[in-house]
PLY file of the C-alpha trace (Angstrom):
ply
format ascii 1.0
element vertex 196
property float x
property float y
property float z
element edge 195
property int vertex1
property int vertex2
end_header
-62.24 9.32 60.52
-60.23 6.67 62.56
-57.68 7.35 65.04
-55.13 5.46 62.69
-54.98 7.85 60.17
-52.52 10.75 60.15
-53.25 13.68 58.31
-50.03 15.99 57.54
-48.23 18.02 55.22
-46.65 16.83 51.99
-46.47 12.93 51.36
-43.80 10.63 52.21
-41.07 10.01 49.48
-41.54 6.18 49.34
-45.40 6.67 48.37
-44.75 8.77 45.63
-45.54 5.73 43.10
-48.65 5.18 45.41
-49.23 8.66 44.87
-48.96 8.71 40.96
-50.89 5.77 40.99
-53.98 7.36 43.08
-53.66 10.13 40.71
-53.81 8.41 37.88
-57.41 6.45 39.17
-58.88 9.66 40.04
-58.08 11.76 37.05
-57.39 8.91 34.02
-60.97 9.48 32.98
-60.34 13.37 32.46
-56.58 12.85 31.52
-56.46 9.02 29.76
-56.84 10.55 26.16
-54.09 12.65 26.29
-51.90 11.13 28.58
-51.85 7.47 27.40
-50.36 4.87 27.57
-50.88 4.45 30.89
-47.10 3.68 32.08
-46.02 7.12 30.72
-48.36 8.49 32.13
-47.65 7.16 35.64
-44.25 8.21 34.53
-44.79 11.88 34.54
-47.40 12.04 37.21
-44.30 10.58 39.57
-42.26 12.68 37.88
-44.11 15.79 38.66
-46.17 15.13 41.89
-44.54 18.01 44.41
-45.25 17.57 47.91
-44.57 21.00 49.16
-48.02 21.47 47.75
-50.07 18.38 49.15
-51.96 16.96 52.03
-51.62 13.28 52.69
-53.98 10.84 54.39
-51.60 8.28 55.31
-52.50 5.21 57.77
-50.45 3.61 60.53
-48.10 1.70 58.25
-47.11 4.42 56.23
-49.62 3.38 53.55
-51.05 6.52 51.61
-54.78 6.81 51.30
-55.52 9.78 49.84
-54.06 13.22 49.20
-55.28 16.79 48.44
-53.26 18.90 46.57
-53.43 22.74 45.89
-51.79 25.66 43.27
-50.04 29.02 44.71
-47.67 31.71 42.69
-44.78 28.91 43.64
-46.09 25.94 42.52
-48.94 23.15 42.77
-48.92 19.59 43.12
-49.30 18.53 39.71
-47.37 21.27 38.29
-44.30 20.07 35.97
-42.90 21.90 33.00
-42.75 21.20 29.10
-39.87 20.06 29.84
-41.20 17.14 31.86
-43.05 16.16 28.98
-41.39 15.85 26.18
-38.55 13.99 28.66
-41.40 11.45 28.90
-43.03 11.70 25.92
-40.30 12.91 23.33
-40.39 16.65 22.02
-43.43 15.71 19.37
-45.52 13.85 22.17
-44.79 16.07 24.94
-45.26 19.57 23.08
-48.78 18.68 21.69
-49.81 17.12 25.41
-48.79 20.22 26.33
-50.60 22.53 24.26
-53.63 20.04 24.93
-53.23 20.05 28.66
-53.13 24.20 28.91
-56.70 24.36 27.98
-57.27 22.81 31.39
-54.85 25.27 33.62
-56.66 27.50 36.03
-55.31 30.61 37.17
-54.63 31.49 40.79
-56.30 34.62 42.19
-55.77 36.72 45.04
-56.76 35.54 48.53
-57.56 32.20 47.32
-56.12 29.09 47.67
-56.78 26.57 44.22
-56.92 23.47 44.65
-55.10 20.80 42.34
-56.82 17.88 43.04
-58.15 15.44 45.74
-58.43 11.55 45.65
-58.83 8.85 48.22
-57.80 5.26 47.57
-61.02 3.23 46.51
-60.31 0.72 49.57
-60.07 3.54 52.21
-63.33 5.56 50.85
-66.50 5.98 53.28
-64.10 6.47 56.06
-64.35 10.47 56.18
-60.74 10.94 54.59
-62.23 13.17 51.47
-63.89 15.61 54.34
-60.80 15.23 56.55
-58.43 16.45 53.56
-60.92 19.19 52.57
-61.06 20.55 56.10
-57.02 20.50 56.22
-57.01 22.28 53.03
-59.33 25.13 54.32
-56.38 25.26 57.42
-53.84 25.47 55.08
-55.61 28.27 53.19
-56.00 30.00 56.93
-52.42 29.41 57.70
-51.39 31.37 54.34
-53.45 34.45 55.18
-56.04 33.97 52.46
-59.63 33.84 53.02
-60.88 31.39 50.47
-60.77 27.69 48.96
-61.89 27.15 45.36
-61.97 23.64 43.21
-63.69 22.81 40.13
-65.59 19.40 39.64
-66.24 18.25 36.63
-70.40 17.38 35.75
-69.33 13.34 35.36
-68.12 13.37 39.23
-71.64 13.85 41.14
-70.06 11.84 44.41
-67.16 14.63 44.25
-69.50 17.64 43.83
-71.89 16.20 46.69
-68.86 15.61 49.24
-67.70 19.33 48.61
-71.43 20.35 49.26
-71.34 18.69 52.27
-68.15 20.36 52.95
-69.51 23.68 52.71
-68.55 24.71 48.99
-71.00 26.31 46.94
-71.04 26.35 42.89
-70.17 30.14 42.01
-70.08 29.30 38.08
-69.43 27.07 35.47
-67.33 26.20 32.10
-68.19 24.60 29.55
-65.86 22.20 27.36
-67.41 22.48 24.04
-66.12 20.37 21.28
-63.37 19.46 23.85
-65.44 17.35 25.40
-64.65 14.50 23.12
-61.16 14.47 24.19
-61.55 15.03 27.79
-64.55 13.23 28.57
-66.89 16.03 30.53
-68.98 18.64 29.21
-68.41 21.05 31.86
-67.00 21.67 35.14
-69.05 23.62 38.00
-66.50 26.10 40.16
-67.05 26.13 43.54
-65.62 28.02 46.63
-65.64 27.84 50.15
-64.98 31.26 52.66
-62.67 29.92 55.69
0 1
1 2
2 3
3 4
4 5
5 6
6 7
7 8
8 9
9 10
10 11
11 12
12 13
13 14
14 15
15 16
16 17
17 18
18 19
19 20
20 21
21 22
22 23
23 24
24 25
25 26
26 27
27 28
28 29
29 30
30 31
31 32
32 33
33 34
34 35
35 36
36 37
37 38
38 39
39 40
40 41
41 42
42 43
43 44
44 45
45 46
46 47
47 48
48 49
49 50
50 51
51 52
52 53
53 54
54 55
55 56
56 57
57 58
58 59
59 60
60 61
61 62
62 63
63 64
64 65
65 66
66 67
67 68
68 69
69 70
70 71
71 72
72 73
73 74
74 75
75 76
76 77
77 78
78 79
79 80
80 81
81 82
82 83
83 84
84 85
85 86
86 87
87 88
88 89
89 90
90 91
91 92
92 93
93 94
94 95
95 96
96 97
97 98
98 99
99 100
100 101
101 102
102 103
103 104
104 105
105 106
106 107
107 108
108 109
109 110
110 111
111 112
112 113
113 114
114 115
115 116
116 117
117 118
118 119
119 120
120 121
121 122
122 123
123 124
124 125
125 126
126 127
127 128
128 129
129 130
130 131
131 132
132 133
133 134
134 135
135 136
136 137
137 138
138 139
139 140
140 141
141 142
142 143
143 144
144 145
145 146
146 147
147 148
148 149
149 150
150 151
151 152
152 153
153 154
154 155
155 156
156 157
157 158
158 159
159 160
160 161
161 162
162 163
163 164
164 165
165 166
166 167
167 168
168 169
169 170
170 171
171 172
172 173
173 174
174 175
175 176
176 177
177 178
178 179
179 180
180 181
181 182
182 183
183 184
184 185
185 186
186 187
187 188
188 189
189 190
190 191
191 192
192 193
193 194
194 195
Protein backbone atom coordinates (compact mmCIF):
# COMPACT_ATOMS: atom_id res chain seq x y z
CA UNK A 1 0.00 0.00 0.00
CA UNK A 2 1.16 3.51 -0.81
CA UNK A 3 2.69 5.71 1.89
CA UNK A 4 0.30 8.51 0.92
CA UNK A 5 -2.63 6.65 2.54
CA UNK A 6 -3.28 7.16 6.24
CA UNK A 7 -4.96 4.49 8.39
CA UNK A 8 -6.50 5.92 11.55
CA UNK A 9 -9.33 5.40 14.04
CA UNK A 10 -12.70 6.94 13.14
CA UNK A 11 -13.31 8.99 10.05
CA UNK A 12 -13.16 12.74 9.45
CA UNK A 13 -16.55 14.32 10.17
CA UNK A 14 -16.44 16.22 6.88
CA UNK A 15 -16.25 12.81 5.16
CA UNK A 16 -19.54 11.55 6.67
CA UNK A 17 -21.44 11.91 3.36
CA UNK A 18 -18.63 10.09 1.54
CA UNK A 19 -18.72 7.32 4.16
CA UNK A 20 -22.49 6.96 3.66
CA UNK A 21 -22.05 6.74 -0.12
CA UNK A 22 -19.30 4.12 0.18
CA UNK A 23 -21.43 2.11 2.61
CA UNK A 24 -24.39 2.25 0.23
CA UNK A 25 -22.27 1.23 -2.76
CA UNK A 26 -21.00 -1.77 -0.83
CA UNK A 27 -24.28 -2.91 0.71
CA UNK A 28 -27.11 -1.66 -1.51
CA UNK A 29 -27.30 -5.06 -3.19
CA UNK A 30 -28.15 -6.59 0.16
CA UNK A 31 -30.10 -3.74 1.75
CA UNK A 32 -31.51 -1.91 -1.27
CA UNK A 33 -35.01 -3.40 -1.27
CA UNK A 34 -35.47 -2.67 2.43
CA UNK A 35 -33.87 0.78 2.62
CA UNK A 36 -35.05 2.19 -0.74
CA UNK A 37 -35.40 4.81 -1.99
CA UNK A 38 -31.68 5.59 -2.22
CA UNK A 39 -32.09 9.20 -1.06
CA UNK A 40 -33.66 8.08 2.23
CA UNK A 41 -31.18 5.21 2.60
CA UNK A 42 -28.28 7.66 2.35
CA UNK A 43 -29.99 9.98 4.82
CA UNK A 44 -30.32 7.12 7.32
CA UNK A 45 -26.79 5.82 6.82
CA UNK A 46 -25.27 9.28 7.17
CA UNK A 47 -27.28 9.76 10.36
CA UNK A 48 -26.30 6.48 12.05
CA UNK A 49 -22.63 5.94 11.15
CA UNK A 50 -20.56 6.16 14.32
CA UNK A 51 -16.86 6.95 13.81
CA UNK A 52 -16.06 5.63 17.31
CA UNK A 53 -16.41 2.12 15.82
CA UNK A 54 -14.49 2.63 12.59
CA UNK A 55 -11.02 2.57 11.11
CA UNK A 56 -10.51 4.65 7.99
CA UNK A 57 -8.16 4.88 5.06
CA UNK A 58 -7.75 8.48 3.91
CA UNK A 59 -5.47 10.00 1.28
CA UNK A 60 -3.21 12.99 1.94
CA UNK A 61 -5.94 15.38 0.76
CA UNK A 62 -8.34 13.97 3.37
CA UNK A 63 -10.49 12.01 0.90
CA UNK A 64 -12.01 8.86 2.39
CA UNK A 65 -10.85 5.79 0.44
CA UNK A 66 -12.11 2.99 2.66
CA UNK A 67 -13.60 2.12 6.00
CA UNK A 68 -13.78 -0.90 8.29
CA UNK A 69 -16.36 -0.93 11.03
CA UNK A 70 -16.87 -3.09 14.07
CA UNK A 71 -19.49 -3.79 16.70
CA UNK A 72 -19.02 -4.05 20.47
CA UNK A 73 -21.27 -4.04 23.52
CA UNK A 74 -20.97 -0.23 23.42
CA UNK A 75 -22.04 0.40 19.84
CA UNK A 76 -21.38 -0.24 16.17
CA UNK A 77 -20.37 1.53 12.98
CA UNK A 78 -23.91 1.16 11.62
CA UNK A 79 -25.94 0.80 14.79
CA UNK A 80 -28.75 3.30 14.89
CA UNK A 81 -32.10 2.79 16.54
CA UNK A 82 -35.76 2.52 15.73
CA UNK A 83 -35.99 6.25 16.42
CA UNK A 84 -33.46 6.84 13.61
CA UNK A 85 -35.50 4.65 11.25
CA UNK A 86 -38.78 6.39 12.03
CA UNK A 87 -37.14 9.84 11.78
CA UNK A 88 -36.18 9.06 8.18
CA UNK A 89 -39.01 6.78 6.98
CA UNK A 90 -41.93 7.74 9.25
CA UNK A 91 -43.49 5.50 11.88
CA UNK A 92 -44.88 2.77 9.64
CA UNK A 93 -41.94 2.77 7.20
CA UNK A 94 -39.43 2.78 10.03
CA UNK A 95 -41.17 -0.04 11.90
CA UNK A 96 -41.34 -2.56 9.07
CA UNK A 97 -37.83 -1.76 7.90
CA UNK A 98 -36.49 -2.10 11.43
CA UNK A 99 -38.17 -5.49 11.87
CA UNK A 100 -36.75 -6.81 8.62
CA UNK A 101 -33.23 -5.54 9.29
CA UNK A 102 -33.34 -7.09 12.75
CA UNK A 103 -33.19 -10.48 11.00
CA UNK A 104 -29.66 -9.63 9.81
CA UNK A 105 -28.39 -8.60 13.26
CA UNK A 106 -25.46 -10.57 14.61
CA UNK A 107 -24.78 -10.84 18.31
CA UNK A 108 -21.43 -10.03 19.82
CA UNK A 109 -19.57 -12.82 21.59
CA UNK A 110 -17.09 -12.85 24.46
CA UNK A 111 -13.45 -12.41 23.43
CA UNK A 112 -14.42 -11.53 19.84
CA UNK A 113 -14.45 -8.32 17.82
CA UNK A 114 -17.39 -8.47 15.40
CA UNK A 115 -16.80 -6.65 12.13
CA UNK A 116 -19.61 -4.36 11.01
CA UNK A 117 -18.66 -3.88 7.37
CA UNK A 118 -15.63 -3.08 5.29
CA UNK A 119 -15.65 -1.16 2.03
CA UNK A 120 -13.18 0.54 -0.30
CA UNK A 121 -13.95 3.17 -2.93
CA UNK A 122 -14.05 1.64 -6.40
CA UNK A 123 -11.36 4.07 -7.59
CA UNK A 124 -9.02 2.92 -4.79
CA UNK A 125 -9.39 -0.85 -5.20
CA UNK A 126 -6.36 -2.97 -5.99
CA UNK A 127 -4.06 -0.85 -3.82
CA UNK A 128 -4.05 -3.09 -0.74
CA UNK A 129 -6.40 -0.89 1.28
CA UNK A 130 -8.83 -3.69 2.17
CA UNK A 131 -6.06 -5.92 3.50
CA UNK A 132 -4.52 -3.04 5.43
CA UNK A 133 -7.88 -2.20 7.02
CA UNK A 134 -8.34 -5.86 8.02
CA UNK A 135 -4.89 -5.81 9.62
CA UNK A 136 -5.86 -2.64 11.53
CA UNK A 137 -9.06 -4.34 12.74
CA UNK A 138 -6.93 -7.19 14.11
CA UNK A 139 -4.75 -4.64 15.90
CA UNK A 140 -7.89 -3.03 17.35
CA UNK A 141 -9.05 -6.43 18.63
CA UNK A 142 -5.69 -6.93 20.37
CA UNK A 143 -5.87 -3.41 21.78
CA UNK A 144 -9.21 -4.38 23.32
CA UNK A 145 -7.63 -7.61 24.66
CA UNK A 146 -9.76 -9.81 22.39
CA UNK A 147 -8.38 -12.97 20.80
CA UNK A 148 -10.35 -13.19 17.55
CA UNK A 149 -12.13 -11.21 14.85
CA UNK A 150 -15.36 -12.42 13.26
CA UNK A 151 -17.09 -11.37 10.07
CA UNK A 152 -19.82 -12.72 7.82
CA UNK A 153 -19.59 -12.71 4.03
CA UNK A 154 -22.51 -13.33 1.71
CA UNK A 155 -22.39 -15.91 -1.07
CA UNK A 156 -22.77 -13.27 -3.77
CA UNK A 157 -19.47 -11.60 -2.79
CA UNK A 158 -16.68 -14.07 -3.69
CA UNK A 159 -14.15 -11.26 -4.14
CA UNK A 160 -14.55 -10.22 -0.49
CA UNK A 161 -14.36 -13.84 0.67
CA UNK A 162 -11.08 -14.26 -1.21
CA UNK A 163 -9.67 -11.13 0.47
CA UNK A 164 -10.67 -12.46 3.90
CA UNK A 165 -9.06 -15.83 3.18
CA UNK A 166 -5.83 -14.13 2.02
CA UNK A 167 -5.91 -12.15 5.27
CA UNK A 168 -6.04 -15.32 7.38
CA UNK A 169 -9.77 -15.68 8.04
CA UNK A 170 -11.18 -19.23 8.08
CA UNK A 171 -14.77 -20.31 7.45
CA UNK A 172 -16.34 -21.65 10.66
CA UNK A 173 -20.02 -21.85 9.71
CA UNK A 174 -22.75 -20.96 7.29
CA UNK A 175 -26.26 -19.57 7.68
CA UNK A 176 -28.97 -19.88 5.03
CA UNK A 177 -31.44 -17.04 4.43
CA UNK A 178 -34.28 -19.24 3.22
CA UNK A 179 -37.22 -17.32 1.79
CA UNK A 180 -35.55 -14.01 2.74
CA UNK A 181 -33.20 -14.53 -0.23
CA UNK A 182 -35.87 -12.86 -2.35
CA UNK A 183 -35.65 -9.75 -0.20
CA UNK A 184 -31.94 -9.54 0.57
CA UNK A 185 -30.54 -11.06 -2.65
CA UNK A 186 -28.26 -13.71 -1.14
CA UNK A 187 -28.91 -17.30 -0.13
CA UNK A 188 -26.26 -17.80 2.55
CA UNK A 189 -23.63 -16.08 4.65
CA UNK A 190 -20.35 -17.68 5.67
CA UNK A 191 -19.11 -16.95 9.15
CA UNK A 192 -15.36 -16.40 9.15
CA UNK A 193 -12.95 -15.91 12.04
CA UNK A 194 -9.31 -15.07 12.55
CA UNK A 195 -7.26 -15.50 15.70
CA UNK A 196 -5.33 -12.38 16.62
